[in-house]
C-alpha positions in Angstrom: -4.2 -20.8 -8.0 -6.8 -18.4 -6.1 -7.5 -18.4 -2.3 -9.6 -16.2 -0.2 -8.6 -14.4 2.9 -11.4 -14.0 5.3 -11.8 -10.4 6.3 -13.2 -11.0 10.0 -10.8 -9.3 12.5 -9.4 -11.4 15.3 -7.1 -10.2 17.8 -5.3 -7.6 15.7 -1.7 -6.8 16.8 -0.2 -3.5 17.2 2.8 -1.9 15.4 5.6 -3.7 13.6 8.6 -1.4 14.9 9.4 1.1 17.6 7.9 4.5 17.1 10.4 7.0 16.3 10.2 10.8 15.7 12.3 12.7 12.9 13.5 16.0 13.5 13.1 16.8 9.9 9.6 18.0 9.2 8.4 16.7 12.6 7.2 13.3 11.3 5.8 11.5 14.4 5.0 8.0 14.4 3.9 7.7 18.3 0.1 6.6 17.3 -0.5 3.3 15.5 -3.3 2.4 13.3 -5.5 0.5 13.1 -6.1 0.3 16.9 -5.5 -3.3 18.4 -9.1 -3.8 18.9 -11.6 -5.0 16.1 -13.6 -1.9 14.8 -16.3 -2.1 12.2 -15.6 -1.3 8.8 -17.6 1.6 9.2 -15.5 2.6 12.3 -12.3 2.0 10.1 -13.7 4.4 7.4 -14.5 7.0 10.1 -11.2 6.8 11.6 -9.3 6.9 8.3 -11.2 10.0 7.2 -10.5 11.8 10.6 -6.8 11.1 10.5 -6.7 12.2 6.9 -8.4 15.3 7.4 -6.5 16.0 10.8 -3.3 16.0 8.9 -4.5 18.1 6.1 -5.4 20.7 8.7 -2.2 20.8 10.0 0.2 23.7 9.4 3.7 22.9 7.9 6.3 25.0 6.0 5.6 25.4 2.7 8.9 23.7 1.5 8.9 21.2 4.0 8.3 17.3 3.0 4.9 17.2 5.0 3.6 20.2 3.0 4.3 18.3 -0.1 2.6 15.3 1.1 -0.4 17.3 2.0 -0.4 18.4 -1.5 -0.2 14.9 -3.0 -2.9 13.7 -0.6 -5.4 16.3 -1.8 -4.6 15.3 -5.2 -5.0 11.7 -4.7 -8.3 12.2 -2.9 -9.6 14.1 -5.8 -8.7 11.2 -8.0 -10.4 8.7 -5.8 -13.6 11.0 -5.5 -13.6 11.1 -9.3 -13.6 7.3 -9.5 -16.4 7.0 -6.9 -18.6 9.3 -8.9 -17.8 7.4 -12.3 -18.2 4.2 -10.7 -20.7 2.5 -8.1 -18.7 0.7 -5.3 -19.9 -2.7 -6.6 -17.9 -2.1 -10.0 -14.7 -1.1 -8.0 -12.0 -3.3 -6.4 -8.5 -2.7 -5.1 -5.0 -4.3 -5.9 -3.2 -4.9 -2.6 -0.1 -6.7 -2.1 0.8 -5.4 1.4 3.5 -3.0 0.1 3.8 0.5 1.1 2.5 2.2 -1.9 -0.8 0.2 -2.0 -1.0 0.6 1.8 -1.1 4.6 1.4 -3.7 3.9 -1.3 -5.8 1.7 0.9 -6.0 4.2 3.7 -6.8 7.0 1.2 -9.5 5.2 -0.3 -11.0 4.2 3.0 -11.0 8.0 3.9 -12.7 8.7 0.7 -15.7 6.3 1.6 -17.1 8.6 4.4 -19.8 9.2 5.3 -20.7 5.6 4.7 -23.7 3.8 5.7 -23.3 0.8 8.3 -23.7 -2.6 6.9 -27.3 -2.8 8.6 -28.2 0.1 6.4 -26.9 -1.3 3.1 -23.4 -0.5 3.3 -20.3 -2.3 2.4 -19.3 -5.1 4.7 -15.9 -5.4 3.2 -13.6 -4.1 0.5 -12.9 -6.3 -2.6 -9.4 -6.7 -3.4 -7.1 -8.8 -5.6 -3.7 -9.8 -4.4 -1.3 -11.2 -7.1 1.8 -12.7 -5.3 4.9 -14.3 -6.9 5.5 -18.0 -6.6 8.2 -17.4 -3.8 6.4 -14.8 -1.5 8.0 -13.7 1.8 6.2 -15.1 4.9 6.3 -11.6 6.4 4.3 -10.2 3.3 1.8 -13.0 3.4 1.4 -12.5 7.1 0.8 -8.5 6.6 -1.5 -9.0 4.0 -3.7 -11.3 6.0 -3.3 -8.8 8.9 -4.5 -6.1 6.5 -7.5 -8.3 5.4 -8.6 -8.3 9.1 -7.7 -5.1 10.2 -9.2 -3.1 7.2 -11.9 -5.7 6.2 -10.5 -6.5 2.9 -12.1 -9.5 1.2 -9.0 -10.6 -0.7 -8.8 -13.1 -3.4 -5.2 -14.3 -3.7 -3.6 -15.5 -6.9 -0.1 -16.9 -7.3 1.7 -15.7 -10.4 4.2 -18.6 -11.9 5.0 -17.6 -15.6 4.6 -18.9 -17.9 1.8 -21.0 -16.4 0.1 -18.0 -14.6 1.0 -14.4 -15.2 -0.2 -11.1 -14.0 -2.4 -10.9 -17.1 -4.0 -14.4 -16.5 -4.3 -13.3 -12.9 -6.7 -10.4 -13.7 -8.3 -12.7 -16.3 -9.3 -15.2 -13.4 -10.1 -12.3 -11.0 -12.5 -10.6 -13.5 -13.9 -13.9 -14.5 -15.3 -14.5 -10.7 -16.0 -10.9 -10.4 -17.4 -9.8 -13.8 -19.1 -6.6 -12.3 -15.7 -5.0 -11.6 -15.1 -2.2 -14.0 -12.1 -0.2 -12.5 -9.3 -1.4 -10.2 -7.3 1.0 -7.9 -3.5 0.3 -8.4 -0.8 1.8 -6.2 1.8 2.1 -8.9 4.1 5.1 -8.9 5.8 7.0 -11.9 9.2 5.3 -11.2 7.9 1.8 -11.0 8.4 -0.4 -14.2 5.8 0.7 -16.9 4.7 3.7 -14.7 6.3 6.5 -16.7 3.5 7.4 -19.1 0.5 6.2 -16.9 -2.1 8.9 -16.0 -4.6 8.8 -13.3 -7.2 6.8 -15.3 -6.0 4.2 -17.8 -7.7 1.4 -19.8 -5.9 -1.6 -20.1 -4.0 -2.4 -23.2 -5.3 -4.5 -26.2 -5.1 -8.2 -25.3 -5.6 -7.8 -21.6 -8.9 -8.2 -19.6 -10.7 -4.9 -20.1 -10.8 -2.6 -17.1 -9.7 0.8 -16.0 -6.6 1.1 -13.8 -7.0 4.0 -11.4 -3.6 5.3 -10.1 -4.2 7.9 -7.3 -0.4 7.8 -6.1 1.3 7.7 -9.4 3.1 10.9 -8.8 4.0 10.2 -5.3 7.8 10.3 -4.5 9.2 7.7 -2.4 10.0 9.9 0.5 6.5 11.1 0.6 5.0 7.7 0.8 7.3 7.1 4.0 6.4 10.5 5.3 2.7 9.6 4.9 2.8 6.4 6.6 5.1 7.4 9.6 3.5 10.7 10.3 0.0 8.8 10.4 1.5 6.0 12.5 0.5 3.2 10.2 1.4 -0.3 10.7 3.6 -1.7 7.7 5.3 -4.8 6.6 8.3 -5.5 8.9 10.8 -6.2 6.1 11.0 -2.6 5.5 12.5 -2.3 8.8 15.3 -4.6 7.9 16.2 -2.4 4.6 14.0 -3.9 2.1 12.7 -0.9 0.0 10.8 -2.6 -2.9 9.0 -6.1 -2.3 8.8 -9.0 -4.9 9.6 -12.6 -4.1 12.5 -14.0 -2.2 14.4 -15.1 -5.4 14.6 -11.5 -6.6 14.1 -9.3 -3.6 17.2 -8.3 -1.1 17.9 -5.4 1.4 18.8 -2.4 -0.6 22.6 -1.8 -0.6 22.3 1.9 -0.2 21.0 1.1 3.5 23.7 -1.4 4.3 25.3 -0.4 7.7 29.1 0.3 7.6 31.2 -1.3 10.4 34.2 0.6 11.5 33.8 2.9 8.4 33.9 0.0 5.9 30.9 -1.3 4.2 29.8 -4.5 6.1 30.2 -6.6 2.9 28.3 -9.6 1.5 26.2 -11.9 3.6 25.7 -9.3 6.5 23.4 -10.4 9.2 19.7 -9.5 9.5 19.4 -6.0 11.2 22.7 -4.7 9.6 20.6 -2.5 7.0 18.9 0.8 7.9 15.0 1.1 7.9 13.6 1.6 4.4 12.3 5.1 5.3 16.0 6.3 5.5 16.3 6.1 1.8 15.5 9.3 0.1 16.1 9.0 -3.8 13.4 7.6 -6.0 15.8 6.0 -8.2 17.4 4.0 -5.6 14.3 2.5 -4.5 14.6 -0.8 -6.6 18.5 -1.4 -6.2 17.5 -4.3 -3.9 15.5 -6.1 -6.8 17.2 -8.5 -9.3 
């Protein structure tokens, strides 16, 4: 099944959570982005570019988390720049599901489009994107993807996967059938994701799959680096992350991460704890613990 999410902004809300400041690496989240107004795509691109390059100009201790994020950011920008030189914009698309990794990818991609002509000068009016969702999506994720489409001017085509009738493979077949000009798709896969261990920055799809190049700008980012970027830049993110979810799928196979369960009087709160009894996702630090909330 396919559906289109209109990209036109309309009353954008502000942040999803109470801003906090971490004393480690001075990660601040007092600024929220995008703003609660309705900026044009060219304004969003300029704003992303400014935020990223302001961050890269900051001075952080060489062994700090934010210094590592700066190195990862520069690498990702180089990958995106290479893709933009290899392919015209009308041959590029973005895989976006509202998760933390593709959010980082989206902001880096938008920043890379600067300087960008305004729509009246022949520039983009929206960013093409594919959203492959599970048969049992979280309402919070659906809401955040729709908000993202408005805030970041994404032209999202939404496909529901429901194996064996509809799979990730058939989803991309359907997407490329209606978008035959797309030659490369940016994907927010990281090294510790399933099937991510051997990926490079540019990988053509395997035999038997619809033919396109997968571009992986954030493939080597660590979990803590993703969250440091999001929080330091003050990006709005899906509210499930504030309730202990660290990896998002469908309602049947996704649960709050047990490593973030709040202890009560020195003991684990146990099964069936109430909502809000988990620490937020950004308090997890280990890559290999990220998917402990997934079946």
